[in-house]
C-alpha positions, 0 to 999 in steps of 0.5 A: 829913547826907550831908556830915557822914557823908563827913567820917568817911572820911579818908585819910592817906598814912601810914595804911593805905597811903593807903587811905580809912579810918574817922575816922583809925582803921585800918579801911579802907573796903574792909574794912568793905565786905568784912565787909558783903558776906560777910554780916555785919550792921551789928550784928555788925560794931559788936559785934566792933569797939567803936570803930566807930559806926553812922554809920561804917557809913553813911559807908562805904556812902555813900562806896561809893555815891559811888564807883560814880557814874561815867559809864563804865568802861573796860577798862585791861588784859586 
């Protein structure tokens, strides 16, 4: 199931500046994460964006969880 969810996250150099998006649509992962972190519920997001599906939201969260599974974070610049 997790692999099929992650297949919903796509990235193309000519779409949204190459940022990971949902199913080739112009919804970057970061946009959905910002909506969720602002307090919008999944139901509100799905109501506002008709072409999104519940599994798209789950895919975004799984993708973000995978990105956060780094071994360490190093400061690059001050």
